[in-house]
C-alpha positions as CSV (number, residue, x, y, z in Angstrom):
1,M,106.0,130.4,112.8
2,A,106.9,131.4,116.3
3,F,108.1,134.5,118.2
4,S,110.9,134.1,120.7
5,P,109.7,134.7,124.3
6,N,111.2,138.2,124.4
7,G,109.7,139.0,121.0
8,A,113.1,139.8,119.5
9,L,113.1,137.0,116.9
10,L,110.5,135.5,114.6
11,A,111.2,132.0,113.3
12,L,109.6,131.0,110.0
13,G,109.7,127.7,108.2
14,N,109.4,127.6,104.4
15,N,110.1,124.4,102.5
16,D,113.3,123.1,104.0
17,T,114.6,126.4,105.4
18,I,114.3,128.2,108.7
19,Y,114.4,132.0,108.7
20,L,115.2,133.8,111.9
21,W,114.1,137.5,111.7
22,N,115.3,140.2,114.0
23,V,112.0,141.9,114.6
24,A,113.3,145.3,115.8
25,A,115.9,145.7,113.0
26,K,113.5,144.3,110.4
27,R,116.3,142.1,108.9
28,M,117.2,138.5,108.6
29,A,119.2,137.2,111.6
30,A,119.9,133.7,110.2
31,T,118.9,131.3,107.5
32,L,119.3,127.6,108.1
33,S,118.3,124.5,106.2
34,D,117.0,121.2,107.6
35,P,120.0,118.9,107.6
36,N,118.0,116.3,105.6
37,Y,116.2,118.8,103.3
38,Y,112.7,118.0,104.5
39,P,109.9,120.6,104.5
40,I,109.5,122.4,107.9
41,S,106.2,121.5,109.6
42,S,106.5,123.4,112.9
43,V,108.7,125.6,115.0
44,A,108.7,126.5,118.8
45,F,111.0,128.4,121.0
46,S,112.0,127.1,124.5
47,P,110.7,129.4,127.3
48,D,114.1,131.0,127.7
49,G,114.5,131.5,124.0
50,S,117.8,129.7,123.8
51,T,116.5,126.7,121.8
52,L,114.3,126.4,118.7
53,A,112.6,123.1,118.0
54,V,112.1,122.5,114.3
55,G,109.7,119.8,113.2
56,T,110.0,118.5,109.7
57,S,107.9,116.3,107.4
58,G,110.7,113.7,107.7
59,S,110.9,111.7,110.9
60,N,112.9,114.3,112.9
61,T,112.5,117.3,115.2
62,Y,115.8,119.2,115.4
63,L,117.0,121.4,118.2
64,L,118.8,124.6,117.3
65,N,121.0,126.7,119.6
66,V,119.6,130.2,118.8
67,A,122.7,132.1,120.0
68,T,125.1,130.1,117.7
69,D,122.7,129.1,114.9
70,S,123.9,125.5,115.2
71,W,122.0,122.2,115.4
72,I,122.5,120.7,118.9
73,G,120.2,117.7,118.7
74,T,117.8,115.5,116.9
75,L,114.6,113.9,118.3
76,T,113.7,111.1,116.0
77,D,110.0,110.1,115.6
78,P,109.7,106.5,116.8
79,A,106.9,105.8,114.4
80,G,108.7,107.5,111.5
81,D,105.5,109.3,110.4
82,G,106.9,112.8,110.6
83,P,106.3,115.2,113.5
84,G,103.4,117.6,113.6
85,P,103.1,120.4,116.1
86,V,105.8,121.0,118.7
87,V,105.7,122.9,122.0
88,F,108.0,123.2,125.0
89,S,106.9,122.8,128.6
90,P,107.0,126.0,130.6
91,N,110.3,125.0,132.3
92,G,111.8,124.1,128.9
93,A,112.7,120.5,129.9
94,L,110.1,118.7,127.9
95,P,109.2,119.4,124.3
96,A,106.0,117.7,123.2
97,V,105.8,116.6,119.6
98,G,102.6,115.6,117.9
99,D,102.7,112.8,115.4
100,Q,100.7,111.8,112.3
101,D,99.7,108.5,113.8
102,G,97.9,110.0,116.8
103,S,100.8,109.8,119.2
104,T,102.4,112.6,121.1
105,Y,106.0,112.2,122.3
106,L,107.4,113.9,125.3
107,W,111.2,114.3,125.1
108,N,113.9,115.0,127.7
109,V,115.9,117.9,126.3
110,A,118.9,117.3,128.5
111,T,119.4,113.7,127.3
112,Q,117.5,114.0,124.0
113,S,115.7,110.8,124.9
114,L,112.1,109.8,124.7
115,A,110.4,110.3,128.1
116,T,107.0,108.8,127.2
117,T,104.5,108.3,124.4
118,L,100.9,109.5,124.8
119,T,98.5,107.9,122.3
120,V,95.1,109.4,121.5
121,G,94.0,107.4,118.5
122,P,94.6,106.9,114.8
123,R,94.1,110.5,113.8
124,P,97.0,113.0,113.7
125,A,97.8,115.1,116.7
126,D,96.9,118.5,115.2
127,S,97.8,120.7,118.2
128,V,99.6,120.5,121.5
129,A,99.7,123.0,124.4
130,F,101.0,122.8,127.9
131,G,99.1,124.4,130.8
132,P,100.9,127.4,132.5
133,H,102.6,125.2,135.2
134,G,103.5,122.3,132.8
135,A,101.6,119.7,134.7
136,T,98.9,119.3,131.9
137,L,99.3,118.7,128.2
138,A,96.4,119.2,125.9
139,V,96.4,117.3,122.6
140,G,93.9,118.1,119.9
141,E,93.4,115.5,117.1
142,G,91.7,115.3,113.8
143,S,88.2,114.2,114.9
144,G,87.8,117.4,117.0
145,S,88.5,115.7,120.3
146,T,91.0,117.2,122.8
147,Y,92.8,115.0,125.3
148,L,94.3,116.2,128.6
149,W,97.4,114.4,130.0
150,N,99.0,114.7,133.5
151,T,102.7,115.4,132.7
152,S,103.9,116.2,136.2
153,R,105.7,112.8,136.6
154,Y,107.9,113.4,133.5
């Protein structure tokens, strides 16, 4: 689950459905299903709140236009293992998606293309977080190790 940056929306994933809640009104703003009906594994809002990244147990992370409740892109896991955690860089240009095989993928939102693959080992990337300026990405993996990556060149 994730709050939009302004706190107005709460995104929840349950099975293959995304629920967007209007927090102030305490009502459902939208209900959307994964286009391929896979269970939702993670959600993250872009820093400006305009895009929601939705990771599924399939091999895709979908991009949702929050204003129109429409799917605007698909980031396909190169390994096909199914994405894990997802987070946007502070400028919103690079979502990072952890993978079950120990890789973390950095994507270019504008082109929806893979910018680079960061590999930490054979264990799943359990958590991902950008530093406040976006130049550092922390990736936590199953053994309890955390890896830091310089992402300023992407």
